[in-house]
N, C-alpha and C positions, 0 to 999 in steps of 0.2 A: 716086649710087650709093656705098653705103659699101663699100670694098673691105677695109680693115682697122681694127679698133678693139682697143686694148690698154690695160692698166692695170698699175699696179705695186703690189704689196702692200707697204704702208709703214705701220709700227705706231706711229710718233711723232706722227702727226697724223689728224685726221679728214679732211683734204683729200688726195685720191689724185691722184697725176699720171696724165694719160691721154694716149694718143696716137691718131691716126687718119689714115687716107688715104682720100680720096674721089674719085670720078671724075664729071665733070660734061659734059654736051654743050653746046657753045656754038655758037649759030647764026652770030653776026656777031661779029668781032674788031675792035676799035678798036686799030690798031696804035700810035698815039701815047699812048693811055691805059695800054695794056699796058707800054710802055716806062717810063712814070713809075711804075707800079706794082711792076715789077721793080726799078727804082732804089730805091724807098722800102723794098722788103723786103731789098735787099742791105744798105742803111744800117742798117736796124734789126738785121738778124742780125750784122753785123760790129761792131756797137757792144758786143756782150755776149760773154762766153764766154772759154774757155781756147783754147790752140792746137787741140786735138783737137776742140772744139766748132765752132771755126772750119772745119776741114777738113770735118766733117760738113755745115754750113751750105752750104759751097761747093758741095759734091756736090749738095745740094738746089736750089740757084740754078741750077746747070747743068741739073738736071732740068726747071726751069720753062721754060728757053730751048728 
């Protein structure tokens, strides 16, 4: 289910940044796979960005847990 979808009006390029938040119902959770996915996401998020982005990403990762 789409909870939020947003875009940024950006006139310098025809590529428009977008954001989205979705909700999914999951019937079965594989805890070991979930831990691996969270670890991969954490590594990818922390590899990029400034301090303010890292703070934002940390909040997002806490949301995943």
